[in-house]
VOGU-3710 file (C-alpha; in Angstrom, 3 decimals, decimal comma):
1> mdelqaelma> -47,062/-28,649/-114,942  -43,151/-28,508/-115,420  -41,229/-25,760/-117,647  -40,654/-28,061/-120,717  -45,043/-29,213/-120,377  -45,555/-25,323/-120,412  -43,742/-24,657/-123,508  -45,016/-27,420/-125,338  -48,604/-26,331/-124,443  -47,826/-23,051/-125,411
11> afaselaehm> -46,375/-23,844/-128,455  -49,665/-27,084/-129,169  -51,926/-23,852/-128,795  -50,611/-21,965/-131,176  -50,387/-24,417/-133,585  -54,087/-25,620/-132,848  -55,273/-21,878/-133,747  -53,289/-21,832/-137,032  -55,191/-25,425/-138,048  -58,353/-24,626/-136,541
21> agiraalada> -58,808/-21,668/-138,541  -57,601/-23,620/-141,723  -60,230/-26,384/-141,227  -62,926/-23,730/-140,098  -62,424/-21,773/-143,821  -62,234/-25,179/-145,369  -65,513/-26,193/-143,687  -67,258/-22,505/-144,683  -66,076/-23,378/-148,383  -67,858/-27,087/-148,560
31> dagrpvdlre> -70,690/-25,433/-146,565  -71,260/-22,931/-149,339  -70,357/-25,227/-152,320  -67,171/-23,929/-153,253  -63,995/-25,978/-154,039  -62,100/-27,959/-150,825  -58,494/-28,839/-150,838  -59,179/-32,250/-149,322  -55,489/-33,006/-149,133  -54,768/-30,093/-147,114
41> fsrrahslkg> -57,505/-30,316/-145,265  -56,451/-34,027/-144,287  -52,964/-32,670/-143,752  -53,986/-30,265/-141,255  -55,776/-33,109/-139,303  -52,361/-35,486/-139,111  -50,319/-32,695/-137,982  -52,996/-31,990/-135,243  -53,018/-35,608/-134,360  -49,154/-36,356/-133,668
51> aaravelaat> -48,905/-32,992/-132,063  -51,879/-33,594/-129,636  -50,161/-37,135/-129,097  -46,930/-35,121/-128,336  -48,549/-33,230/-125,403  -50,913/-36,520/-124,348  -53,830/-35,118/-125,481  -56,188/-38,457/-126,208  -59,357/-36,766/-127,039  -58,150/-34,711/-129,184
61> eaaaheaeal> -55,631/-37,309/-131,033  -58,553/-39,344/-131,623  -60,817/-36,704/-132,946  -58,237/-35,704/-135,163  -57,803/-39,189/-136,411  -61,000/-39,741/-137,131  -61,250/-36,618/-139,429  -58,337/-37,521/-141,272  -59,473/-41,049/-141,870  -62,899/-39,821/-143,159
71> llavergdra> -60,941/-37,024/-145,345  -59,405/-39,906/-146,878  -62,345/-41,759/-147,540  -63,719/-38,553/-149,440  -60,383/-38,115/-151,401  -60,379/-42,096/-152,157  -63,989/-41,541/-153,336  -65,711/-43,907/-150,897  -67,486/-41,139/-149,195  -68,880/-37,672/-150,907
81> ldaaaiaelr> -68,244/-34,752/-149,458  -71,918/-33,867/-149,081  -74,052/-32,405/-146,131  -73,711/-35,483/-143,770  -69,790/-35,680/-144,049  -69,648/-31,937/-143,630  -71,678/-32,352/-140,371  -69,595/-35,061/-138,991  -66,345/-33,207/-139,947  -67,879/-30,097/-138,235
91> tladaiedga> -68,396/-32,452/-134,923  -65,257/-33,814/-135,051  -63,613/-30,283/-135,317  -65,737/-29,318/-132,469  -64,227/-32,223/-130,560  -60,464/-31,298/-131,463  -61,170/-28,104/-129,943  -62,763/-29,672/-126,605  -60,009/-31,887/-125,932  -57,747/-29,261/-126,045
101> appsvettrd> -59,224/-26,762/-124,003  -57,196/-26,622/-120,851  -58,943/-27,809/-117,488  -60,482/-25,217/-114,912  -57,699/-24,507/-112,293  -58,094/-22,560/-109,193  -55,200/-20,398/-108,193  -54,886/-18,119/-105,518  -53,099/-14,843/-105,731  -49,639/-15,907/-104,933
111> heperrvaia> -49,975/-19,108/-107,485  -51,254/-17,004/-110,383  -50,450/-19,297/-113,691  -47,324/-17,994/-115,903  -48,910/-15,951/-119,078  -46,711/-16,729/-121,974  -46,987/-14,707/-124,923  -45,313/-15,708/-128,445  -43,477/-12,875/-130,138  -42,160/-12,645/-133,463
121> ghrverlgrs> -38,156/-13,082/-133,783  -37,172/-10,127/-135,699  -39,433/-7,734/-133,404  -37,486/-9,151/-130,704  -34,371/-7,983/-132,501  -34,993/-4,740/-133,841  -35,950/-3,865/-130,336  -32,245/-5,161/-128,924  -30,672/-3,238/-131,823  -32,572/-0,341/-130,695
131> lhvmatqvae> -31,464/-1,002/-127,402  -28,125/-1,668/-128,338  -27,941/2,002/-130,079  -29,489/3,904/-127,255  -27,131/2,041/-124,819  -24,299/3,453/-127,175  -25,092/6,939/-127,036  -26,083/7,193/-123,631  -22,407/6,297/-122,789  -21,215/8,914/-125,302
141> qgqvaerlda> -22,444/11,318/-122,550  -19,142/10,378/-120,667  -17,678/12,626/-123,129  -19,190/15,548/-121,533  -18,801/14,660/-118,319  -15,051/14,884/-118,782  -14,967/17,772/-120,638  -16,735/19,604/-117,867  -14,485/18,366/-115,157  -11,667/19,429/-117,771
151> laedlaalhp> -13,329/23,161/-117,611  -13,866/23,371/-113,783  -9,978/22,732/-113,142  -9,239/25,356/-115,831  -11,751/28,127/-114,024  -10,263/26,763/-110,444  -7,045/28,139/-112,049  -7,982/31,274/-112,660  -8,158/32,195/-109,480  -4,845/32,599/-108,256
161> llamggdgea> -3,687/34,148/-111,829  -6,419/36,629/-111,273  -4,599/37,301/-107,347  -1,287/37,677/-108,616  -2,296/40,288/-111,057  -2,172/37,979/-114,204  -4,524/39,891/-116,166  -3,760/39,096/-119,449  -3,313/35,139/-118,785  -6,510/35,352/-117,119
171> arrlrqatge> -8,245/36,792/-120,005  -6,261/34,152/-122,463  -7,521/31,275/-119,724  -10,899/32,401/-119,592  -11,015/32,540/-123,959  -10,267/29,106/-123,575  -12,616/27,787/-121,228  -15,413/29,721/-122,715  -14,708/28,472/-125,980  -14,678/24,607/-124,337
181> ldrirrlhgr> -17,970/25,691/-122,982  -19,618/26,254/-126,208  -17,931/22,990/-127,802  -19,372/20,970/-124,603  -22,812/23,116/-125,562  -23,232/21,544/-129,266  -21,934/18,439/-128,206  -24,603/17,894/-125,920  -26,989/19,170/-127,980  -25,926/16,617/-130,690
191> lrdaldrssa> -25,997/13,567/-128,265  -29,358/15,249/-126,639  -31,322/15,318/-129,957  -29,608/11,653/-131,111  -30,820/10,078/-127,791  -34,712/11,685/-128,262  -34,831/9,923/-131,662  -33,063/6,876/-130,118  -36,015/6,969/-127,184  -38,716/7,563/-130,038
201> elerdgerll> -37,643/4,021/-131,887  -37,412/2,433/-128,411  -40,579/3,342/-127,822  -41,941/2,483/-131,239  -40,398/-0,732/-131,244  -41,940/-1,628/-127,907  -45,374/-0,496/-129,449  -44,986/-2,937/-132,440  -44,003/-6,236/-129,230  -47,689/-5,271/-128,482
211> lqpvatlfdg> -49,306/-5,865/-132,083  -51,362/-9,206/-132,840  -52,753/-10,101/-135,599  -56,392/-8,824/-136,133  -57,697/-12,371/-137,325  -57,136/-13,886/-134,011  -60,124/-11,731/-132,684  -62,630/-14,066/-134,580  -61,206/-17,357/-133,347  -63,472/-19,853/-132,123
221> heravrdlaa> -66,673/-17,825/-133,351  -67,889/-20,110/-135,884  -69,280/-22,487/-133,829  -70,793/-20,290/-131,001  -72,649/-18,899/-133,619  -74,040/-22,162/-134,855  -74,734/-23,085/-131,403  -76,357/-20,307/-130,619  -78,593/-20,308/-133,677  -79,685/-24,225/-132,681
231> aegkiarlqv> -80,698/-23,201/-129,277  -83,204/-20,624/-131,119  -84,555/-23,074/-133,793  -82,432/-21,184/-136,340  -79,539/-21,687/-138,822  -76,765/-19,381/-139,129  -73,593/-19,516/-140,666  -70,474/-17,067/-139,993  -68,285/-15,926/-142,838  -65,092/-14,139/-141,238
241> adsdgeadrr> -63,284/-12,063/-144,410  -59,510/-12,443/-144,359  -57,490/-9,911/-142,081  -53,873/-9,448/-142,452  -53,762/-6,167/-140,578  -52,220/-5,961/-136,798  -53,423/-4,287/-134,038  -52,715/-3,886/-129,972  -53,374/-7,085/-127,731  -55,054/-4,814/-125,319
251> vlnalrdpll> -57,501/-3,279/-128,066  -58,146/-6,852/-129,387  -58,661/-8,224/-126,034  -60,957/-5,540/-125,009  -63,164/-5,976/-128,125  -63,624/-9,891/-127,507  -66,752/-9,712/-125,539  -68,318/-7,035/-127,414  -67,569/-8,951/-130,612  -69,435/-12,076/-129,066
261> hllrnavrhg> -72,304/-9,807/-127,863  -73,118/-8,727/-131,355  -72,925/-12,083/-132,847  -75,657/-13,150/-130,347  -77,809/-10,101/-131,234  -77,210/-10,898/-135,021  -78,652/-14,187/-133,973  -81,542/-13,259/-131,675  -82,577/-9,908/-133,409  -81,385/-10,501/-137,114
271> ietpavrrra> -81,216/-14,359/-138,451  -85,323/-15,103/-139,003  -85,897/-19,026/-138,073  -85,687/-21,193/-141,786  -90,068/-21,075/-141,828  -90,043/-17,288/-141,811  -86,923/-16,926/-144,604  -88,576/-18,968/-146,915  -91,554/-16,856/-146,464  -89,473/-14,080/-147,664
281> gkedagtiav> -87,571/-15,733/-150,645  -84,488/-16,655/-148,419  -82,359/-19,237/-147,834  -82,859/-21,524/-144,836  -79,581/-20,593/-143,382  -79,054/-17,234/-142,358  -75,595/-15,449/-142,950  -73,175/-13,321/-140,299  -70,141/-11,528/-142,272  -67,654/-10,053/-140,264
291> daridrgrmt> -64,970/-8,375/-141,476  -62,289/-5,833/-140,190  -60,293/-3,058/-142,084  -57,467/-0,789/-140,968  -56,984/2,466/-142,304  -55,041/5,391/-141,043  -54,243/4,026/-137,934  -57,953/2,889/-136,973  -59,371/-0,315/-136,910  -63,236/-0,851/-138,182
301> iavrddgagl> -65,008/-4,442/-137,456  -68,472/-4,878/-139,336  -71,310/-7,222/-138,262  -73,492/-7,788/-140,764  -76,366/-10,377/-141,119  -78,799/-10,676/-143,999  -82,087/-11,066/-141,224  -85,134/-8,830/-141,137  -83,426/-5,380/-140,255  -84,111/-2,928/-137,980
311> ddaaivarar> -87,733/-2,457/-136,184  -87,850/1,124/-136,052  -91,575/0,928/-134,947  -90,393/-1,399/-132,066  -87,469/1,005/-131,130  -89,676/3,513/-130,837  -92,048/1,930/-128,443  -89,006/0,341/-126,127  -87,709/3,867/-126,244  -90,766/5,722/-125,180
321> aagliaadap> -91,306/3,092/-122,206  -87,761/3,491/-121,402  -88,220/7,343/-120,924  -85,429/8,215/-124,103  -88,379/9,725/-126,156  -91,020/11,717/-124,185  -94,461/10,812/-124,617  -95,671/14,190/-126,083  -92,250/14,400/-128,538  -92,028/13,523/-131,785
331> aprgaqlhal> -90,130/10,242/-132,587  -86,583/10,684/-134,131  -85,476/9,162/-137,085  -82,687/7,273/-139,487  -79,119/7,545/-137,428  -80,574/9,354/-134,226  -83,087/6,470/-133,617  -80,992/3,904/-134,182  -78,323/5,376/-131,587  -81,121/4,507/-129,233
341> lfeqgfstad> -80,196/1,235/-129,262  -76,854/1,775/-127,100  -78,247/3,562/-124,786  -78,076/1,666/-121,015  -80,604/-0,494/-120,217  -82,142/-0,558/-123,844  -83,378/-3,761/-125,479  -85,924/-5,279/-127,787  -85,450/-8,662/-126,449  -89,020/-10,165/-125,731
351> rldevagrgi> -87,363/-12,439/-123,236  -84,006/-12,359/-120,953  -81,497/-15,458/-121,514  -78,093/-16,199/-123,049  -78,808/-15,405/-126,216  -80,086/-12,302/-125,949  -77,380/-11,067/-123,384  -79,757/-10,972/-120,271  -81,314/-7,538/-121,258  -77,857/-5,980/-121,808
361> glsvvaevar> -78,288/-4,169/-124,919  -76,110/-2,601/-127,091  -74,814/-0,222/-124,235  -71,440/-2,508/-123,631  -70,623/-2,495/-127,214  -70,857/1,269/-126,850  -69,395/1,717/-123,599  -66,137/-0,233/-124,544  -65,839/1,432/-128,103  -65,774/4,675/-125,909
371> rlhgtatiar> -63,350/3,468/-123,227  -60,663/2,573/-126,588  -61,696/6,263/-127,861  -63,708/5,037/-130,783  -67,257/4,655/-131,609  -70,234/1,985/-132,471  -72,931/2,518/-134,840  -75,704/0,357/-136,285  -77,921/1,251/-139,543  -79,497/-1,090/-141,892
381> salggtvvsi> -76,972/-2,778/-144,174  -77,252/-1,990/-147,872  -77,699/-5,564/-148,848  -80,781/-6,092/-146,241  -80,421/-7,095/-142,533  -78,513/-5,053/-140,212  -74,687/-3,873/-139,772  -72,849/-2,675/-136,387  -69,644/-1,168/-136,833  -67,354/-0,316/-134,008
391> avpvaltrrt> -64,301/1,643/-135,035  -61,473/2,084/-132,602  -57,374/3,306/-132,866  -55,657/0,358/-134,003  -52,970/0,968/-130,711  -53,927/2,498/-127,588  -50,615/4,443/-127,382  -50,566/7,947/-129,069  -53,185/9,937/-130,291  -52,875/12,845/-132,554
401> lllvevgdmr> -54,775/15,782/-130,701  -55,755/19,152/-131,408  -54,658/21,597/-128,533  -57,147/24,602/-127,721  -57,302/27,140/-125,016  -60,918/27,855/-123,367  -60,876/30,559/-120,676  -57,841/29,875/-118,348  -57,568/26,033/-119,721  -56,040/23,995/-121,808
411> valpsdavrq> -58,154/20,940/-123,738  -57,575/18,476/-126,069  -59,760/17,240/-128,725  -58,866/13,996/-130,490  -57,933/14,927/-134,344  -59,643/12,671/-136,243  -63,245/14,120/-135,190  -61,545/17,789/-136,398  -63,534/18,183/-139,650  -62,715/21,826/-139,702
421> vrridptdlt> -61,010/24,456/-137,851  -61,809/28,513/-138,673  -62,838/31,601/-137,885  -66,656/32,521/-137,774  -67,387/36,127/-138,554  -70,302/37,113/-135,626  -72,374/38,700/-138,610  -72,087/34,719/-140,515  -74,564/33,363/-137,107  -78,053/32,890/-137,264
431> psggdtmvtv> -80,739/32,102/-134,534  -82,637/29,131/-135,668  -85,427/28,138/-133,195  -83,512/27,502/-129,583  -79,797/27,383/-131,756  -77,470/29,538/-133,062  -76,204/28,314/-136,976  -73,549/28,843/-139,130  -73,276/27,649/-142,593  -70,708/25,164/-143,311
441> dgeavpvgrl> -70,657/23,423/-146,837  -73,921/24,729/-147,861  -75,330/23,285/-145,088  -76,494/24,931/-141,568  -74,757/23,574/-138,833  -75,461/24,525/-134,835  -72,578/26,231/-133,027  -71,641/26,287/-129,718  -69,089/27,839/-126,976  -67,139/24,929/-125,653
451> cdvlgvaqga> -66,590/27,128/-122,535  -70,307/26,887/-121,980  -70,031/23,057/-121,789  -67,242/23,267/-119,731  -68,424/25,561/-117,225  -65,609/28,032/-117,357  -65,354/31,553/-118,231  -64,854/32,584/-121,583  -62,237/34,581/-122,971  -62,101/38,288/-124,131
461> angslpavlv> -63,563/37,972/-127,925  -61,124/40,256/-130,469  -62,398/39,872/-134,011  -63,531/36,931/-135,623  -64,556/33,712/-132,764  -61,937/30,921/-133,790  -64,027/27,504/-133,810  -63,791/23,663/-134,727  -66,161/21,639/-136,459  -66,437/18,442/-134,457
471> tadgvrrmlv> -68,089/15,441/-135,907  -69,096/12,248/-134,220  -71,778/9,666/-134,574  -73,093/11,373/-138,025  -73,682/14,688/-135,984  -71,832/17,931/-136,444  -71,037/20,669/-134,164  -69,252/23,946/-134,676  -67,464/24,522/-131,333  -66,346/28,104/-130,795
481> vdalsdvral> -62,679/28,127/-128,198  -60,651/31,121/-127,424  -57,700/30,111/-129,176  -56,007/27,218/-131,214  -52,723/26,022/-129,212  -50,975/23,049/-131,364  -51,175/19,576/-132,887  -49,212/17,119/-131,411  -49,166/13,164/-130,823  -49,603/12,421/-127,203
491> lvgdvaaiaa> -50,008/9,319/-125,063  -53,690/9,352/-123,682  -54,065/7,754/-120,454  -56,930/6,085/-119,084  -59,389/8,963/-117,330  -60,488/6,527/-114,187  -57,935/7,821/-111,672  -58,373/11,641/-112,433  -62,073/12,931/-113,653  -64,169/9,405/-113,549
501> dvplvlgtvl> -66,848/11,187/-112,952  -67,253/13,625/-116,186  -68,664/12,420/-118,740  -67,404/14,563/-121,313  -63,580/13,370/-120,856  -61,886/10,989/-122,916  -59,135/10,663/-121,131  -55,831/12,723/-119,741  -52,650/13,569/-121,286  -49,490/14,949/-119,457
511> lngeivlvld> -47,914/18,216/-121,254  -44,929/19,943/-119,447  -46,480/18,726/-116,490  -49,952/20,210/-116,654  -52,409/17,279/-116,916  -54,695/18,055/-119,966  -58,157/16,390/-120,674  -59,154/14,862/-123,625  -62,951/15,716/-124,640  -64,972/13,149/-125,575
521> paqlvrdrpg> -66,361/14,338/-129,499  -69,345/11,972/-129,210  -70,687/13,935/-126,170  -70,150/17,465/-127,204  -72,387/16,667/-130,373  -75,169/14,876/-128,196  -75,215/17,762/-125,222  -75,993/20,341/-127,697  -73,763/23,361/-126,119  -75,330/26,546/-125,393
531> ivrppiavaa> -76,218/29,424/-128,063  -73,511/31,345/-129,343  -74,287/35,188/-129,408  -71,849/37,792/-130,805  -69,755/39,548/-128,484  -71,360/43,206/-127,962  -67,768/44,966/-128,930  -66,015/42,787/-131,626  -62,921/44,517/-132,722  -62,462/44,917/-136,489
541> apdtsshtil> -60,458/42,362/-138,207  -57,032/43,710/-140,227  -57,710/43,600/-143,800  -55,786/40,674/-145,480  -57,317/39,666/-148,208  -54,452/41,078/-150,681  -51,539/39,367/-148,971  -50,330/35,571/-149,525  -48,547/33,615/-147,331  -46,118/30,687/-148,547
551> vvddsittrt> -45,908/27,709/-145,565  -43,132/25,231/-145,925  -43,494/22,206/-143,915  -42,927/18,754/-144,038  -45,440/17,757/-141,530  -49,126/17,217/-142,842  -50,225/17,913/-139,352  -48,058/20,932/-138,789  -48,979/23,042/-141,904  -52,662/22,115/-142,076
561> lersileaqg> -53,412/23,589/-138,423  -50,755/26,798/-139,736  -52,715/27,042/-142,855  -56,162/27,124/-141,284  -55,404/29,842/-138,903  -53,809/31,872/-141,561  -56,751/31,436/-144,136  -59,125/31,885/-141,398  -57,674/35,123/-140,871  -58,359/35,959/-144,818
571> yrvlievdgl> -54,725/35,294/-145,886  -54,201/33,137/-149,121  -52,084/30,232/-148,251  -49,877/28,212/-150,362  -48,107/24,901/-149,490  -44,871/23,066/-149,991  -43,798/20,228/-148,280  -39,678/20,864/-147,962  -37,536/23,834/-148,868  -36,227/22,804/-152,207
581> aglerlrsgl> -39,820/23,089/-153,528  -40,389/26,156/-151,424  -37,475/27,554/-153,111  -39,029/26,671/-156,632  -42,133/27,985/-156,061  -40,510/31,502/-154,854  -38,480/32,193/-158,220  -41,302/30,868/-160,617  -42,550/33,818/-159,846  -45,830/32,436/-160,579
591> daidlvvadv> -47,428/33,750/-157,195  -46,524/37,282/-155,688  -45,697/35,968/-151,969  -45,513/38,250/-149,419  -44,294/35,773/-146,336  -42,684/32,478/-146,222  -43,244/30,436/-143,149  -40,924/27,861/-143,059  -40,000/24,727/-141,006  -36,136/24,046/-139,928
601> emprmdgfgl> -35,966/20,151/-140,048  -36,909/19,308/-143,378  -35,927/16,509/-146,153  -34,171/17,646/-149,604  -33,238/21,531/-148,385  -34,004/22,259/-144,503  -35,339/25,573/-143,292  -31,903/27,060/-142,725  -30,838/26,188/-146,328  -33,909/27,678/-147,693
611> laairndpal> -33,361/31,063/-145,641  -30,058/31,371/-146,990  -31,197/30,840/-150,429  -33,814/33,662/-150,161  -31,330/36,072/-148,375  -28,919/35,358/-151,460  -31,061/35,667/-154,106  -31,383/39,352/-155,056  -34,842/39,146/-156,172  -36,188/37,256/-152,638
621> ktlpvvmmts> -33,982/39,057/-150,306  -36,265/41,732/-148,848  -39,454/38,604/-148,366  -40,310/38,356/-144,721  -39,111/34,846/-143,326  -40,693/33,078/-140,142  -39,168/29,934/-139,003  -40,583/27,670/-137,101  -39,627/24,466/-135,447  -40,314/21,975/-132,620
631> rnspddierg> -36,703/22,552/-130,979  -35,913/26,005/-129,025  -31,979/25,184/-129,069  -30,326/28,744/-128,574  -27,808/27,500/-131,466  -30,751/27,023/-133,871  -32,042/30,135/-132,977  -29,027/32,148/-133,103  -28,140/30,765/-136,616  -31,564/31,645/-138,266
641> lslgadayvt> -31,752/34,875/-136,834  -27,944/35,237/-138,256  -28,867/34,108/-141,438  -31,788/36,869/-141,429  -34,827/35,335/-140,356  -37,502/38,125/-139,099  -39,140/35,728/-136,534  -38,489/32,624/-135,217  -41,566/30,321/-132,997  -40,772/27,852/-131,483
651> kqdfdqgkli> -43,820/24,643/-131,918  -43,151/24,313/-128,092  -45,114/27,376/-127,357  -47,027/27,736/-130,745  -50,195/29,261/-130,758  -52,526/31,129/-133,002  -52,199/34,467/-131,378  -48,514/34,428/-131,643  -48,249/33,146/-135,133  -51,065/35,955/-136,313
661> avvqqli> -49,363/38,551/-134,762  -45,645/37,836/-135,681  -47,439/37,482/-139,447  -49,103/40,814/-139,019  -46,322/42,848/-138,023  -44,214/42,095/-140,922  -46,699/42,330/-143,619
//
């Protein structure tokens, strides 16, 4: 196939997908008795006929022509859009797709076919602009080199001057060189920050190129469901809700097989035969509905059927036979029982065939969700039948992680699984059976040491115990750690190369040259960590109940972490999102504020502006102020301290112990 033909086929494939999606939607409307735009339906068939002729796909052209003729007959009133016509149109739609299917081609490793990916033009243009800006800023680094060269010449000239005893001239030149060096340092700092921002923007633009409409995940499944149901002696129709969002194409590709497996499961285990459905007062045709929604960077795909629903007795029987429930143990109920369906090798199929997935069960779905750093759940649908949901990140790029310290190691937890960060007073722990419990929102929650789970030594306990509340698969567990370190958005890498045999590990991140393990919340709550017992000697925590701290930060993750740490120590914490709002809060006099923790980089008024305003206000000038920043530039630190900051904490080395120690020294 020459290059022109390849381009034509790529264009045709895109056009085919668009028109077939419209045709399938029109057939679904007709089947459900909803009005159909026959003119639009006919236009799609006509367009496909012409496009197929251009790429010499005779079978597709013929099928499209027949579909167009049938639709024209319906428009003229010569035929009715009845069940027979709908069935004929559906057969012709199948033929259109069959005729366009590429022939199977065997290729060698040295002659693999070229993969062509369609990318929206405006995204390529945006990437080009970002690259241009970055190239310009990189070129400006030449100014630094020129200044350094000039400085080197000045410094070299000092040697003969000093040798001849010209101390005055040497001192003058030295002052000039020092001033120039200071200017170079500031210039380099500005350029470095600009390059950092451009690099981040370039990275985001690159991530956008990987996005693909979520709707493409559901293309072609309507026919598969229909054929699978027919093979089972059933009638089933697929309803796909409109999905306008986009997701990483790698995520969508990974979900294609699990989605097809869920549809097969819905046909085999969910939808009943027409006779059974009639006895239950249902329509002969069962419905399988698929929808996808995106919220705060996570995509949830739900597959619902209106079948008989989950058979708890059958699940218990198969689980006992598979050894998942001990013979003398009581059977779990609800979500815990249904979670067994995702175990390896579990299947309630009474025969192994293509429809039932050859007995693989739902474990493949759960495993793919886990690899994508997501979860899978199954439950009874509120309207009857079953619903299986897969929740995964929209993009396989950066994830927001909570970094914690355990013993002498640092590990990370996905922040979306952390529901609470707090400190536990050992007196609040109560034994219950084989567990230790703590009350959270009026409910007893098991507590465990993360060091016990990881098999590392626990750090020395001092006062209350820092802990995180982790939630996964509907189960909550409070995990005691040694320290809370930071919240960061980091690129999570594949676990296979480093920790393939560690089931607790979800992935890895590289942080300042250190490999940090990202733990799997589902495994942490499932493994039920060991009992937490209060340390033998616990240092008394300072009385902080009478102190109020104002946290001013535009980053919701940073201020949430700071607030959690400070409130866990007993401080009353107030929040404002920028310097101007913080200053207004201070000047209002509504609260007796004892200390301010302020970010440097904020909109409207930055931290330096807030600090200067506080020091120039007679009523506020003695108020302790701690500056927090993600930059550790000496210029910034010097500026903050010169304006009167009482302490300066950089987020690179931020941890809860340092923040608490600074606060306790100041109030």
